[in-house]
N, C-alpha and C positions, 0 to 999 in steps of 0.2 A: 276378377284382378284387383287390388289392394290399387286405389286412389293416390295418386299425386301426394307424399306426406309432405307437412307443412312444419318446415324447419322450424319457428317459434315452438309449437307442441312438443316435436323431439327436446328441444333444451329447456321446456318446461320438467319435462315427465325426467330426464338425466337430473334436475337440480332436485326433484324429488326424493328421487333415488338417493344421491348424496345425501340429503339434508336430514332424509325422514321425516319430513313435514311438509305439508301444504303451504302452512302459514309461512314458515322458513325460505322455503323458496319463492315463494311471490315476493318475501321482503327482499332477497337477492337479486330479484329483475326489477323490483320497482314499479310490481303492475300489483294490482288488488287478487285477493286469495279467489273471489269467484272469475276474474279474470284467465288465471291460471288455471283452475279448475275445467273452466270451458274448455281451453286448447288443449288438455287431456284428454276430456271425455269425447271431443272431437277425432283427437288423434287415438283412440282407443276402439273409435265406431269403425274409421277404415282400417286399423290392425286386425278389427273382428274380435278383438277379446280386452278382459282388463287388465293393464297392467299392475293397479295395488289394490290394495282392500286398505279402507278405513275403519277402524273400531275405538273405543275409548281406550285400548292401550296404546293407539298410535297407529304409523303405516307402516303397509309390510307390504311387500311385493307376490304378488299371485305366482302359482306357480309357469303361468305365462309370461310375467313378467320376467321372473329369472332369467328365462331363456332369449328373450326382446330384448332387455336392458344392457347387456355388454355389449349388444351388435349397435345401439344408438349410441354408446359411447366412443367405440371406435368410428362411426360413421363420422361422429361432430368431430372427432379428433382430425380424421383426414380433412372435413374441409378445413377446417381453423387453418392445417398446418398448409393447404394450398393457399388461404389467405396471406396467411403468414410470409412464404416464400415469395408469393407475389407483390408482394410489398417489398420484400429485401430485395428482391430482380429490380425493381422499378425506381427503388431510391437510394442506387449501389453507394452513390458519394455523400449520404447524408450523415450530417456531423450535430443533429440537434436532437436533444432528448426531448421529449413534450412532457411537462411533468402537469399534472392537475392539483390544487390543493384546496383543500377546504376552508372557511372561515377562521374554524379552529385550532389551526396549524401556528404553531409561535413563530415570528421573524427569525427568530434565532434559528431554527431548524432550518428553515428556508435559504438563511444565507449559508449554512453548512453545507447546503446540497450543490449551491453557485461552485463553492469552494472546491468540494469533491469531484465534480463533475470534470473539471482542470486537470486533476488528478489521473483520470481512469487513462488506460495505455493509449487510446486516441481520444485527446479533452475535446471533448464536444462544446458545444451550446446548451442552455438550459431555458426552456422557452416557459412560461407557466402562463396555468389558466386558474383563476380562482372562480369556485362557481358550488353550489350545494353538493349536498353526497349525491343526490340520484342523478342528477345532470351528469357528476362526474365521472358515476359505474356508467351510464349509460354510455357516454362518449370512449372510455375504455373500452368497452364491449365492440364501441363501434369500429376501433382500429384511430379512433380521433386524438386519444393521447395514449402514451405509452407507459405511463406508470402516475398511479395518484397515492398522495398522504391524505387520509382520513382517519376520524376516528373510529378505533376498532367496536362496533356494537352492531354490525349487520353483519350476516355471513354473504360469501362470495362464491360459491362454488365454482371450481377449477381454476381457479387463478391462486397465484403465488402470494403468500403475505409473510410479512417480515414486522414483529413489532419493533418500532425505530424509536419512539421517546416515552416517557411518561412523566405527566404532571398532578401536582397537587391541584385537590378542589377545594377551594374557601367561599366560605358565605359571607355575603354582603347584608348586613338588615340594619332597621335602622337603629339599633342600638350596638352595633359592632366596633364602638369605640375600643374594648376592650381585645386585645388579642389574643385571650386562651381559645385552646383548641375545643372547638364543637360536637360534641359527640352526637351522632349520626339517630341515637333513638331522640334526643332533645330537639334536634333539627325537623325529626317528624312532628315538631307542634308548631312547629311555623308555617306559614300561607308564603307560597311561594310564586314570584312573577316569573312566566316563561316567554322563551323565543319562539319566531317558529319552528316548527319540526323537517327543519332543511339540514342546516349544519350537523348535525348528530347530538348535541347538547343534551335538548330535551330528551331525546331516546335514551341518552346515557343517564339522566335523572329518575326517570321512569324506571326504567331496570334497575337503576340500585335501592329505589324503596321497593319493587316488587320480589328481588330479591331479596330481601331483608323482610319480606312478609309486614310491610308498613302501610298505611294509606297517604299518598301525598297530594295534598291540599294546596291548593295553585288559586293564585288572584284571577278572576272572570278575563281580564284582558290580556295581550300580547305585545311586549316589548321589540321593537324592530331591530334592535343589536344591541352590544356589551355595554357601550357606553348608557343605554337609555336604562338599563337596567341598575344601572348605579344609582342613576336620578330618581328614578321611581322609589327605589328603597328612600332614599333621602327625604320622599315625600309621605314614608310612610306605607305606601302601600302593599307591602308587605318585603320577603328577603330573595334572594338571588344567590345562586350557586353555577360558580364559575371557574375554568382553571386559571392557577395564579399566573400567569402570562397574562390574561385578558383584562384585568384591571387596567385602569387606567394609567395609574401609578402604583409602583412598589408601596406608597405609602399611605394608599387608600385605606380605609380602615375596612379591617377584613378577620374574618376568624378562621383558623385550618378545618377543615371537618376531618372527624377521626372517627373509627367506628371500632369500637371495643379499646380504646386506645391506638390502632393503628389509622396510619394515614388514608384516607382515602383520594387514589389516584384515577386519572382516565387514561387508558391509551394507546397510541397514536401508532397506525400501522403503513406502512407502503403494501401497494398493490399493482400487481402487474401479472401478464399473460407467460407461462413460459414458451408459449410459440411464436414470441416476440421478436423477430431480427436483431434486436436490441439485447436479446435476453442475458447474454454474457457480462455487458455490460452495467444492465438493471439490478442486476443480482451485487455486484459489487458496489455499487451504488446503496440500495438496500443496507448491505450486511456494514457499510463504512457508517451510516448513518445508525443504524443498529450497534455499534460497536463506540460511538462518538457517545452514546446516552450512558457509560459503566463507568 
């Protein structure tokens, strides 16, 4: 007889099946890759066979996995539906939307969200929580938040996504008195000061350089926030890359970052569960935010 299956292992296996990558699945759940691999190994041991084969070409499902993984997906969907329905029945008069926002989200976008929830068929209150990306994703998965606004830099399998905003990236450097655009190739010669990899900016910066097969030169220390980035650039410690809205002032010296003449932008997305009892309103809210940027 198969021992009781671990829910965490089932979710890890579903994430790998969707992303076709152990590392991407681990990032999506905010855990280390060894932790995710161990969870799946324990699940495979209890099931009696391997779900995945790993090779230099990537991750593929075994014949056993191809039969079992659809059952896992349906089982998890049923469990999520139970949780969603229980929340709906226990909160029939709920009039608020709990929204989590990354510190990178611009204030104007939050202001739009406040206005738009009042225009829903049933006007609702918006309750905000600002936190780092991993905390926001964990709270969404735990049902403690209804929707989160975050940089679109990491996958979240099984959730609904909508790009709601894009922002130009600018470079602040000791010699950014001139406002002429800076080509990414030229920016690669500079040393960048980074912030802790919690809000998504450092992930975006790293991915940008990796996608263009360029080395990223970094200052050995870390700034605590965006104001500190500007302060440290004035000290000559290096350059900083930020969304334009995170400049302390629109007049702060900076240079637009371009890649072969095209503006480099960071995208932001709304993420929510399709099984949420507020699903219809969350879709309307996300669509309204997306439409407002056009």
